[in-house]
N, C-alpha and C positions, 0 to 999 in steps of 0.2 A: 504494500500500500504506500501511497505517497505521503510524505510528511507534511505537516501544516506550515512549516517555515519554507519560504520561497527559496529554492535553490538557484544559484546564479546561472545554472545551465538551462533553466526552464524557458526563458525567452528565446534563447538561441535554438533550443529544440523545437519550439513552436514555429519559428521562422523556417528552419530547415525542413521540417515535415510539411509545412504549408507550401513551400516552394517546390518540394518534390512532388506533392500531389498535383500542383499546377503543371509541372513538366510532364507527368504521366498522362494527364488529360490531353495535353497538347500532342504528345506522341501518339495517343490513341486516335486522334483526328487525322494523323498523317499515316497511320498504319496501312499497309498495302492490302491486307485481307481482314475479314471480319473476325476470325478467331483471335488474331493477334490484338486487334483493337479491343475486343471484349476482355482479354486478360489485362491489358494496360488500364482499362477503366476500373476493373476490380482492384488492381493494385493502387490506383489513384484513390479509390474509396477507402482502402485500408490506411493509406498515408494520411488521408483527411481525418480519419478517426483518431490517429495518433496526434495530429495537430489539435483536434478538438479537445483531446485529453489534456494537453499542455495548456490550452487556452482556458480550460476550466480551472486548472490550478492557478493560473495567473489571476483570474477573477476572484477566486477564494482568498488570494493574498491582497486583494484590493488594487491590483495593477490594471492599467488600461490595456485592452486587447485591440490592437489595430488590425484592419484587414491586411492580408498578406499581399505584398507587392514583390513579384519575382525580381531577383537581383540580376546583375549583368551576366554572371556565369550561367544561370539557368536560361536566360534569353539567348545566349550564344549557343548553348547546347540545342535549344529548340530550333534555332536557325540552321545549325549544322544538320540536324535531322531532316529539316525541310529541304535543304539543298542537296544533301548527299545520301539521304536515306537513314532509317533508324539504326541500321547496323553500324553507321559511323560513330554513334554516340554510346552504343552498348557498353564498351569497355569503361568509359568514363562514369556512366551511371552505375555499373556494377561496382566499381571502385568506391564510389560515394556510399553505396549501401554497406560495403564492407567497413568503411570508416565509421559509419553510423553504428554498426554492430559493436565495434571496439569502444566507441564513445559511450554508448549506453551501458556496456559491461563495466565501465569505470565509474558510473554514476550510481550511488547506493539506491536512490529512489527508483531508478529505471531498471537496474539489474535484477530487482526483485519481481519484475513484471515479465510479460511475454514480449516486450519490445525488442530486446536483443535477438531473440529467436526469430521474430517476425522480420527484422531487417536482414538477418542472415539468410532467411528463406528467400527474400527478394533478390539478394545477391546471387544465390544459386539459380533462381529462376532466370535472371538475366544471362547467366552463364549458359543455361540451357537454350535460351532464345538465340544465342550466337550460333546454335546448330539448327535453328528453325529456318527452312527454306523461305518462308514468308517474310522473314526479317532481313533477308540478304538479297544482294543483287550483284551483277557483274563478277569481278574476280573473287569476291567473298563467297558468292554462291558456287563458283567453280570449285572451291575447296571442298565442298560437300559432295560433289559428284564422284561416283565410284572410280572413274578413270583418273582422278586426281589425288587419290588418297590411298592409304594402306600402311599398316604397321611394318610390313616387310620392307617397304621402301625406306622408311625411317631407320630401321635397323641396318640396312645395307649402307645408307648414307653415313651412319655413325662409323661403320666398319671402314669405309673408304677414307673418311677423314682421319681416323686413327692411324691407318697405314701412311697416309700423306704426311701427318705430323712426324712420324718416326723417320720416314725417308728424307724429308726436307731438312729437319733439324740436324740429323746425324750427318747428312751429306755436307751441310754447311760447317759443322764442327770438324769433320775429317778434312775438308778442303782448307779450313783455316790452319789446322796443324800442319798439313802437308805443305802449305805455302811457306811456312817457316823453315822447311827443308830439314827436319830432324832425322834421326835414325828411323829405319822402317818400322821397328817394333814399337816405337813411341806412337806413331800414327795408329797402328793396329790396336794397341792398348787403350788409346784415347777413344777410338771408335767403339770398342767394346764397353768401356766405362760409360760413354754417353748412351749406348744402347740400354744398358742395365739401369742407369740412373733415370733416364726418360721413361722406360717401361714401368719401373716401380712407381715413379711419380704419377704416371697416367693411371695405373692400377689403383693406387691409394685414392686419387681424386675421384675415380669412377665409383669405388666402393663407398666412399663418404657420400657422394651424390645420391646413389641409389638407396643406400641405407637410410639417409635422412628423408628421402622421399617416401620410403616404406613406413618409417616411423610417423611421419606427418599424415600419411594416408590412414594408418591404423588409428591415430587419434581422431581424425575426422569421422571415421566410421563409428568409433566409440561414442562420439558426440551425437551422431545421427541415431544410434541405437537408443541412447538416453532420451532424446527428443521424441522418438517414436513411442517409447514406453510412457513418457510423461504426458504427451499431448498428441495422440494419434489423429484427432480430428484436424489439427493444424497441418500435420504432415500430409494427410489425405487432401486437404485443400491445396497445398503446394504442388503435390503430384498432379492433381487435376488441372491446375493452371499450366503446368509444364506440358501436359499432353494437349491441352487446348492451344497453347502457343505453337505446338508442332503441327497443328492443322485439324485436330479432332474437334467435333462439335461439343458444346458444353455438356450435354446429357451423356454422350458416350465417354467423355473424359471423366466425368464424375463416377459413372458406373465402373469403369476400369480401375480408377483409383480406389474405390470402395472394395472391389474384389481383392486387390493387392494388399490393402491395409488389413484385411481380415485374416491374412496369413503372415504373421510377424517375420518369419525368416525370409520368405519371398519378398515381403515388403521392404525389409532392410537391404536385400540384394538389389532390388529395383531402385530404391531411393539413392543408394550409393552410386549406381550407374547413371541414373537420370540427373540427379542433383549435383553430384560430386565428380562425375566422369571417372569413377574408380571401379575396378573389378575386385570385390572383396577376396576372391580366391587367389589373385595374383599379387596385388599391391605393388606393382612396378617391377616384378621379377626378382631374381636372386642377385644380391649384391656381390656375392662371391663369383658367380658366373660372369657378371658384368666386369668385375675387376680382372678376372683371368682372361676374358676375351680382349679387353683393352690392352693388357700387357702383351698378349700374343700378337695382336695386330700391329702395335707400335714396334715391337722388336723385329717382326718380319720386315717392316718397312725400313727400320734402322739398319738391318743387316746388309741390305743391298749395297750401299757404298763401301762397306767394310771388307767384304769378301775378297776383292782383288789384293788388298794389302796383306792377306795371309801369305801370298806368294812372293812378297818383296816390296820394293819401293822404287821411286824414280818416276820420270815423266811418263813412261809407258803404263805403269801401274795406275798413276793418277788419271791418265786418259781412259783406261779400262774402267776405273771407278766411276768416272763421269758418264761413260757410255752405259754402264749398268744402271746408273741412277736415272739417266734420260729414259731408258726403256721402262724402268719402274714408274716414272712420272707419266709416261704415255699410257701405261696400263691404268694408273689411277685416274687420269683424265678420261679414259674410255669408260671407266666405271661410273664416274660422275655424270657423264653423258647419258648413261643408261638410267640412272636414278632421277635425273632432272629433266631429261628430254632436250637438253641444250645440244646444238650441233657438235659432232665429234671433233671437228677441226678446232672449234672454239675452245672447248674444255681442254684438249690436249695442248694447244698452243699456250693457253693461259697457265696451265700447270707447269709445263716445261719452262716457259719464260720466267715465271716467278721463282721456280726452284733454281734455275741457273743464275738468276740475278743474285739470289741470296748466297749461293756458293761463290760467285765471283767476288762479292763484297768481302766475305770472310777469307777467301784465298788471298786477295789483295792486302787485307789487313795483316794476315799472317806473314806474308812476304815482307811487308814493310817493317813489322815489329821484329821479325827474325833477322833482317839485315841490320837493324839498329843494335840488337842485342849481340849479334854475332861479330 
């Protein structure tokens, strides 16, 4: 319950909720299809209820409650939506809802109510709207079409970039040392050290990244489970609005949401997928597998420029190392062409050009420093 003493956040909350309600009503008028417009109007009504709650608290404290006048930021967002489509402002609106969630959670009077949960639900709904064809157009809509997406492509892209990092960085390192013209075993040992150091760094970074993502996903699902247990009606309403935003009519969306909420395990799985974009059974994959894969791909790429130095040193070996590296860069460029659809000549030229430029810089620096020290 709200306290009788006026909190300094109350007027700011009233203004923020009122402006947000105005923005959602404006977006509803600009929505390209009826289901999206209906969802936005319902969200506007919910935000208006929040504003009315804060207005009542202002009145109880004897404060003046002035009509809401949208500020410049909201008017700019409305203009951007009118000019470029609702999809252009969804990230900004979603971020605003997430900030409101954090703000309410830090306010004692608000944290004891359903306001933080409501704002968090709105943020998730806007995240789902980003996947609704009715909300998108042009290039954004193309991202949702089957021929433009697929997790396999993303995994392959990550693999290609890992090998590219290993090859380019170690080629530059080896050429820098070779430019200084040391003994042959020095170049070889330096290359192997760079391979191991870079591979370990990549593996540790990948493990931390995936593990952190898994822990965050597990926490989000735990929060979703708690919300489902505490207020299933609110979760059902959120799920219905998500389905409606994706094109279902209101009656069908409500019926489907009710059927899912009636089965808690299935409801949690669906809410995690629809609201959070998470698969409860996967949680982003294995951190160890990701680390091992990253290490392997980096070291495979980093090994290419080192192999010739196993057999000696000198200009011929340096040339062979560069030749092997160019072949590797061409292969990586071809792989990038496959994953992105960019013309083969363009990706190969870019990959080889950038790699050789980096190697030339380090070789020149190595030669300069070596001559000064020698």
